[in-house]
N, CA, C and O atoms as a Tripos MOL2 file, in Angstrom:
@<TRIPOS>MOLECULE
protein
   64    63    16     0     0
PROTEIN
NO_CHARGES

@<TRIPOS>ATOM
      1 N           0.8440   -1.2090    0.0000 N.3       1 MET1
      2 CA          0.0000    0.0000    0.0000 C.3       1 MET1
      3 C           0.8760    1.2540    0.0000 C.2       1 MET1
      4 O           0.5800    2.2370   -0.6800 O.2       1 MET1
      5 N           1.9510    1.1980    0.7720 N.am      2 ASP2
      6 CA          2.8540    2.3630    0.8060 C.3       2 ASP2
      7 C           3.4150    2.6480   -0.5920 C.2       2 ASP2
      8 O           3.5340    3.7990   -1.0130 O.2       2 ASP2
      9 N           3.7510    1.5770   -1.2870 N.am      3 GLU3
     10 CA          4.3120    1.7500   -2.6310 C.3       3 GLU3
     11 C           3.2820    2.4190   -3.5490 C.2       3 GLU3
     12 O           3.6210    3.2910   -4.3500 O.2       3 GLU3
     13 N           2.0330    2.0000   -3.4190 N.am      4 THR4
     14 CA          0.9850    2.5720   -4.2720 C.3       4 THR4
     15 C           0.8630    4.0650   -4.0270 C.2       4 THR4
     16 O           0.7650    4.8570   -4.9640 O.2       4 THR4
     17 N           0.8690    4.4360   -2.7580 N.am      5 TRP5
     18 CA          0.7410    5.8700   -2.4480 C.3       5 TRP5
     19 C           1.9370    6.6410   -2.9800 C.2       5 TRP5
     20 O           1.7930    7.7520   -3.4890 O.2       5 TRP5
     21 N           3.1130    6.0490   -2.8620 N.am      6 GLU6
     22 CA          4.3240    6.7160   -3.3570 C.3       6 GLU6
     23 C           4.2010    6.9440   -4.8650 C.2       6 GLU6
     24 O           4.5500    8.0110   -5.3690 O.2       6 GLU6
     25 N           3.7100    5.9480   -5.5680 N.am      7 LYS7
     26 CA          3.5470    6.0680   -7.0250 C.3       7 LYS7
     27 C           2.5050    7.1440   -7.3320 C.2       7 LYS7
     28 O           2.6730    7.9260   -8.2670 O.2       7 LYS7
     29 N           1.4450    7.1810   -6.5540 N.am      8 THR8
     30 CA          0.4000    8.1850   -6.7810 C.3       8 THR8
     31 C           0.9750    9.5810   -6.6110 C.2       8 THR8
     32 O           0.6710   10.4840   -7.3910 O.2       8 THR8
     33 N           1.8020    9.7560   -5.5940 N.am      9 GLU9
     34 CA          2.4080   11.0730   -5.3610 C.3       9 GLU9
     35 C           3.2700   11.4680   -6.5580 C.2       9 GLU9
     36 O           3.2710   12.6230   -6.9840 O.2       9 GLU9
     37 N           3.9910   10.5040   -7.0850 N.am     10 ASN10
     38 CA          4.8390   10.7740   -8.2480 C.3      10 ASN10
     39 C           3.9790   11.2010   -9.4290 C.2      10 ASN10
     40 O           4.3160   12.1520  -10.1340 O.2      10 ASN10
     41 N           2.8850   10.5100   -9.6460 N.am     11 VAL11
     42 CA          1.9880   10.8500  -10.7610 C.3      11 VAL11
     43 C           1.4050   12.2450  -10.5390 C.2      11 VAL11
     44 O           1.3220   13.0480  -11.4690 O.2      11 VAL11
     45 N           1.0080   12.5230   -9.3110 N.am     12 THR12
     46 CA          0.4380   13.8390   -9.0020 C.3      12 THR12
     47 C           1.4460   14.9280   -9.3160 C.2      12 THR12
     48 O           1.0970   15.9640   -9.8810 O.2      12 THR12
     49 N           2.6950   14.6900   -8.9490 N.am     13 ASN13
     50 CA          3.7400   15.6790   -9.2200 C.3      13 ASN13
     51 C           3.8560   15.9080  -10.7240 C.2      13 ASN13
     52 O           4.0320   17.0400  -11.1750 O.2      13 ASN13
     53 N           3.7590   14.8450  -11.4850 N.am     14 LEU14
     54 CA          3.8790   14.9760  -12.9440 C.3      14 LEU14
     55 C           2.6660   15.7210  -13.5060 C.2      14 LEU14
     56 O           2.7920   16.5350  -14.4210 O.2      14 LEU14
     57 N           1.5030   15.4320  -12.9520 N.am     15 PHE15
     58 CA          0.2860   16.0690  -13.4580 C.3      15 PHE15
     59 C           0.2200   17.5360  -13.0660 C.2      15 PHE15
     60 O          -0.3010   18.3700  -13.8070 O.2      15 PHE15
     61 N           0.7570   17.8390  -11.8900 N.am     16 TYR16
     62 CA          0.6800   19.2340  -11.4330 C.3      16 TYR16
     63 C           1.9120   19.9890  -11.8960 C.2      16 TYR16
     64 O           2.0480   21.1800  -11.6180 O.2      16 TYR16
@<TRIPOS>BOND
     1     1     2 1
     2     2     3 1
     3     3     4 2
     4     3     5 am
     5     5     6 1
     6     6     7 1
     7     7     8 2
     8     7     9 am
     9     9    10 1
    10    10    11 1
    11    11    12 2
    12    11    13 am
    13    13    14 1
    14    14    15 1
    15    15    16 2
    16    15    17 am
    17    17    18 1
    18    18    19 1
    19    19    20 2
    20    19    21 am
    21    21    22 1
    22    22    23 1
    23    23    24 2
    24    23    25 am
    25    25    26 1
    26    26    27 1
    27    27    28 2
    28    27    29 am
    29    29    30 1
    30    30    31 1
    31    31    32 2
    32    31    33 am
    33    33    34 1
    34    34    35 1
    35    35    36 2
    36    35    37 am
    37    37    38 1
    38    38    39 1
    39    39    40 2
    40    39    41 am
    41    41    42 1
    42    42    43 1
    43    43    44 2
    44    43    45 am
    45    45    46 1
    46    46    47 1
    47    47    48 2
    48    47    49 am
    49    49    50 1
    50    50    51 1
    51    51    52 2
    52    51    53 am
    53    53    54 1
    54    54    55 1
    55    55    56 2
    56    55    57 am
    57    57    58 1
    58    58    59 1
    59    59    60 2
    60    59    61 am
    61    61    62 1
    62    62    63 1
    63    63    64 2
@<TRIPOS>SUBSTRUCTURE
     1 MET1         2 RESIDUE 1 A MET
     2 ASP2         6 RESIDUE 1 A ASP
     3 GLU3        10 RESIDUE 1 A GLU
     4 THR4        14 RESIDUE 1 A THR
     5 TRP5        18 RESIDUE 1 A TRP
     6 GLU6        22 RESIDUE 1 A GLU
     7 LYS7        26 RESIDUE 1 A LYS
     8 THR8        30 RESIDUE 1 A THR
     9 GLU9        34 RESIDUE 1 A GLU
    10 ASN10       38 RESIDUE 1 A ASN
    11 VAL11       42 RESIDUE 1 A VAL
    12 THR12       46 RESIDUE 1 A THR
    13 ASN13       50 RESIDUE 1 A ASN
    14 LEU14       54 RESIDUE 1 A LEU
    15 PHE15       58 RESIDUE 1 A PHE
    16 TYR16       62 RESIDUE 1 A TYR
């Protein structure tokens, strides 16, 4: 689950 959140944060950074 931690890995998933980390990946989501990375995607968010790319999107923002």
